N, C-alpha and C positions, 0 to 999 in steps of 0.2 A: 638373548636366550630364547629357546622354544620349549614349551612344556606341553606335551600332547597325550593326555589320558584317553585311551580308545577302547577300554573294556566295557562291556554292557552291564546293565543292572546296577551294580554298585562300584564306584570308583573310590579308591582310598583317599582319605584326607591326610595330608602331610605337609611338613615344612622341611626344606633342605637348606641348612646353613652352609655357605661356601666362603672360605677365607680367601681374600685376594691380597697378594703381597708383591711388592717389587724389590724386596730385600732391604729396603730402608723404611718403608711405611706399609701398613696393612689395614684392612677393614673387612667387615663381614657383610655379605649380602645374603638375603633369604628369599627363596622362591617356593611356591607350593600351590596346592589346590585345596579348596574348602567349599562346602555347600553354600556358604555365604559370600564367596569371593565374587568380585565384580571387575569389569574392565575399568570402570571408574574408581576413584579413590574410596576405600572403605575404612573409616576411622578405627574400626574394631580389628582389622586385619593387616592394614598397610601402614608403611612408614615412608614418608617423603624423604628424599635425599636433600642435603643442604645445597645452597647455590653452587654452581660449577666454579672451581678455582681457576686461576690463570694457568697458562702453559708452563710446564715444568714443575707443577705441584701434583702430587699423587691424587688420584680420584678413581672411584668405581661407582657405577650406577646402572639401574635398569630403566629403560625408556619404554613407557607404554602410552600411546596416544599423545606424545609430546610431554608427558609428565615423567619426572625422574623420581625413582624410589631406591631405597636400600632394602626394603622388604615389600614384595608384591605377591599377593595371593589371589589367584583367579578361581573361578568356579570349577567344580569337579565334574562338569559335563564331559561328554566323550569327544568333543571336538578338540582340535589341536590348539595348544596354548603357546603364545609367542612372547618370549622374554628377551629382547635384545640387551646384551650386556656391553656397556661402553666403559673402557678403562683408560687411564692416562698415567704414564710413568713419571716418577720424580726426576728432576734434572740429574743427569749423570748415571741413571740406572738403565739397564739394558734389557731386562726381561720381567714379565708379569706371570706369577704362578698362582694357580687355583688349587686349593686343598679342601678335602671333604671327608666325611666319615661314611664309608659305604657299607657299614655293618648290616643294615636292613634292606639294602637295595634288592636283593633276591626276593624278599617278601613283598616289596612295594611295586616293583615293575622293572622294565628295561630302561637303562639310562645311557644315553649316548651324548658325547660332545661332537659337534659338527663344525668343521672349519674348512672353508673352500671345497665343500662337497666330500670331504674326508671325515669318516666317522671314527670315534674312539669310545670303547666300552668303559664307562665310569665304574662299573662293578668290579672290573679287573685292575683298577688302579685307585690311588687315593690322592693323586695330584696331577696337574697338567700345566705345561709351560705354553702360554699363548704365543703363537708366532707373531712377529712384527711385520708391519706393512712397509711399503717403500720409504716412508719417512721415519722409520725406526720406532713407531708407536704400535702397541698391541692391536691386533685386528678385532673387530666385533665378532663374537662367537655365538653359537647357539647350543643350548642343551635340550635334547629331545628325551622326553620321558613317556613311556607307554605303560601306565599302571596295569597291574594284574587285577582281575576281578576280586573284589574284597568279600570274602566269606567271613562274616563276623564270628569270632570264637564263641563257643557255647558259654552260656551263663554259668557262673560258679555255683556249686552246691554249698549252702550254708551249713556249717558244722555246729557251732556254739555261739551264743547260748541257744537252748531249745526254744521253740516257739512258745510264747506266753510264759517263759520262765521268770521267776521272781529272783532278783539279785539282792543278796544280803550284805552288800558293801557298796562304796561310792564309786566303783569302777567295774568294768566288765571286759573280759577278753572276747573279742569278736574273731571268729576264725572261719575259713572257707576253703574249698578245694583249689588246688593249683591248676592253672591252665597249661595245656600242652603247646600253646602258641609261642613261637620264638619272640623273645623280647617283651613278654607280657608284663603289664603293670595292672594295678587294681584301683578303682575308684569306689569309695564308700559313701553312701548317703545315709544320714541319720535324721529322722524327722519326728515331729510330734503328732503326725497323722498318717494314716495308711495310704493317702493319695500323694504324699510327699510335697504338699503345698507349703507346709511350714517346716522347712529344712533347718535344723539347729546345728548341723555339723556336716561338712563335706571335705573329704580327704582325697586328693587326686594323685594318681600315678605312684602308688607305693609299691615296693618290690616284694614285700613279705605277704604271706597269707594269714597273718595275725595282726590285730590292732587292738590296743587297750583304749577303750573309750571311757572318759570321765566326764560327768556332768553334774554341776553343783545344784542346778534347780530341781533335780530328782523328779521329773515329770511322772505323771501317773503311768502312762504307757508310751514307750518309745519304739519306733519302727526303724528297721534298717535293711539295707540291700547292698549288693556289690555287683560291679560289672568289670569285665576284663578290658583294659585299654591296650590294644595292639598298636604297633607302630603306625598302622594305617588308620587308626581311629578307634572309638569305643565300640564294644559289643553290646548285647542286650543285658539289662539288669536281671539279676536272679529274682525269683519270687521273694517277696519281703517276709520278714519275721518281726514279732514284737516281743519286748521284754519289759519288765517293770522293776525299777529300783525300789527297795523297801528297807531303807537304811535308817537306823536310829538317828535322831536329831538332837544334839545337845542344846540346852536352853541358852539364852543370850548372855549368861554370866552374871546377871544381876542378882540371882538368887544364891544363897550361901551353899557351899559344898556340903552334901549330906553327911551326917555323922553315923549312919547305919544303912545297911541294905534294906530296901523296901520294894515290894512288888505291889502296885496299887491295882484296885479293881478296874477292869476295863470299862470304857464308856464310849458309846452308849451300850447298855446291856439290859435286855436282849438287843440284838442288832441284826441288820441285813443290808448289804453283804459285808461291810467293813466296820471295824471298831478300833479304838485307840488303846494302847497299853502303855502306861507310864511306870517307870521304875527309877530307883535311886541307887547310885554306886558311890560308896564313900572313899574308895581307893582303887588304884589300878588293878584291873581284874580281867581275866578271860571270861566272857559272859555268854551264856547260851539261854535262849528261850525256846522251848519246844512245845508243840501242841499235841495233845493226846485225845483219842476219842473216849467215849464213856466206858469202854472195856479196858482202858489203860494202854492201848496200842499207840505207839508214836506214829503220827501221820504227817508231821511237818516240822521243819526247823525254821523258826522265825528270825532268830538272831544267833550268830556264831562268830564273835569277833572280840578283839581286845578293846577295852574301854579305859579311858582315864576317869578320874573321879568327877561326878556330875549328875545332873538330872536328865533323864532320857525319855523319849517317847517313840513308839513304833506303831505303824498301822498294820493290822492283820486283815487281809482281804480273803474272805472265805467264799468267794464267788464259786469256786470249784467244788465246794463241800456240800453235802446234804444237811438239812436242818437238824438241830439236836443240841445236846449238851456236850461241851468239850472242856478240857482242862489245859491251862497253860502254866508252864513251870519255869521259873527262873533258877539257874544254877551258876555258881561261881566255884572257885576252889574251896571256899569256906562257908558257903551259904546256899540254901535251897528253900524256895517257897512256891506254893502252888495256889491257883485260884480257878474258879469255874466261870465259864461264859456260856451264853445261850444264843445259838444262831436260829433265827426264825425265817422259814421260807414257805 
């Protein structure tokens, strides 16, 4: 087989699975191009073929520099790539058929099968019967691929959560804009730092533009970004955003279930910029904790969720607020209690 990307600047990275069958047996070979591809064996990209079987046993393999592969990926430079495909029929079988999915061929490039200087357009078909030679065995064929220049799709726009938003539950819906690129999928990076050196979650090639992220460690600040994965490779990442989980944490269960509602005084108090608020819930309740300024105006909802009975604690981060006195109020269906806290800046 021959693979020949010839477009300047950026050549797409892709793999092409091709099913090879003689009607009795079948196998899949894979060819493609990648920035890390080599003529020599690359353990990260290539797969050697098993030893050649005797005559009369089905076989298919790609031969590069005397080495046999069932998957061979060469670099995505612009020179012609050569993948000779050698096949062998099972005893009693008369033809070898190649089958492939040509859905994204128009986006990736021009695909041709060449046999005895005759060319066949792979984008216009999804299978090909290899002609036999004088001895009744399939001929060696070539596949020529001329990739289109790869213009990476634009980075998605992040929709939610907002930058620096505080999340009052143990999961968050990440959402972003849909790409116009045909066949687009999306990769999501979630990290504990804005340089994405400490990646805590990576989701690859999802079809939707929404993803629910759940993280038990509830790190202080979490950063996320998204990129479009086009059939030819990934695009650029979106600008990153950060959010923070601020979820109440139930105690370890060694303490007795409370017998009454209690809102404790925050600690430390005064504080800068964060303080802890502890409270007790004796029965299943819908619980809200709201923050008010000195004028009684609601400025923040710290907790708004359903609780089972237990002891709880939540962190109030007031980095975005000016110094002064504030009121925090716990409300359930049957109970209300307020206390004061002082932010010093």
